[in-house]
N, C-alpha and C positions, 0 to 999 in steps of 0.2 A: 494539571490541565495540559501542560506542554507535552507530556508523555503521550496523552491521548491522541494528540494531533499527529505525533510521530507514528503511532500505530496505524492511524487512519491512512497516512501517506504510504506506509509500508504495505498495507493491504491493497491499496490502489495500484501500487507498483507491481505487486505480485499478480494481481488480476491482469494487468497489461502484459506482463511477461507470459502468462499462461495463454493469453489470447494470441500473442505473437507466435508462440511455438506452434 
Protein backbone atom coordinates (compact mmCIF):
# COMPACT_ATOMS: atom_id res chain seq x y z
CA UNK A 1 0.00 0.00 0.00
CA UNK A 2 2.85 2.33 0.88
CA UNK A 3 4.34 1.86 -2.57
CA UNK A 4 1.10 2.94 -4.17
CA UNK A 5 1.24 6.25 -2.33
CA UNK A 6 4.82 6.76 -3.47
CA UNK A 7 3.81 6.26 -7.10
CA UNK A 8 0.92 8.67 -6.65
CA UNK A 9 3.21 11.34 -5.24
CA UNK A 10 5.70 10.75 -8.00
CA UNK A 11 2.99 11.17 -10.62
CA UNK A 12 1.87 14.43 -9.03
CA UNK A 13 5.42 15.71 -8.93
CA UNK A 14 5.90 14.78 -12.58
CA UNK A 15 2.70 16.60 -13.56
CA UNK A 16 3.82 19.67 -11.63
CA UNK A 17 7.21 19.61 -13.31
CA UNK A 18 5.66 19.29 -16.76
CA UNK A 19 3.37 22.20 -16.02
CA UNK A 20 6.22 24.33 -14.74
CA UNK A 21 8.29 23.72 -17.85
